[in-house]
N, C-alpha and C positions, 0 to 999 in steps of 0.2 A: 547493383541491383538497380533496376531502371523503375521509373514512376509506377508501373504496372505491378511491380513486384514488390512495392512498398507495403510493409506490414500496417494494416489497418486495426485498431482494437479500441475497447471503450474504456475512459477513464474509470478507475475502481470507485471514485467518490461520486461523481456526478453524472457518468455514463455519456460524456460528450465523446465525440468521434476523435480519436488521436491516431496520427501517423508517425511510425517508428522512424523519424529523421530529425536532422539538426532543427528544424523549424520548431519542434517540441522539445525544449531542454528539460523539462520536467517530467518526460515520459518514464513511467506509463501513465502519469497524471496531466491534464490539460493545462494545469497552472500550478504556480507555487501555492496558492490558496488551497487547492484540492490536496495537495502534497501534505500542507501543514494540518489539514483536517484529519487526515488518515493518521499521520504521527499522533496527533491528540487522541485519537480514538485507542491506539495502541498503548499510549502512556497511562490513559485511564482505565486500562484493562477491558475495554469494549469488545476488542479483538484479543482473541487467545488462539494458541494452537493447542489441539485437544492433545489431554496426556495427563499422568499423574504430576503431583506438585513435586518439586525437586527436593524441597526440605519439609520437614513437619510444620504444621501450623501453628503449634504453641510452643514456647519455651521449655516445658518441662520433660520434653522428651531428648533434650541434648544431653 
């Protein structure tokens, strides 16, 4: 892939421009900081994949 064909995208966290190349080892994020911020959002359940819960919410249903 030549430089003209390098994929350009936006960091999901801060919207900075990122190129899909070895120059950006944390791609699709621009930095490790943005990568860790995103991980924290998933861990705190601020990001979710839509759908029904896999398990019932209360223990009485087991």
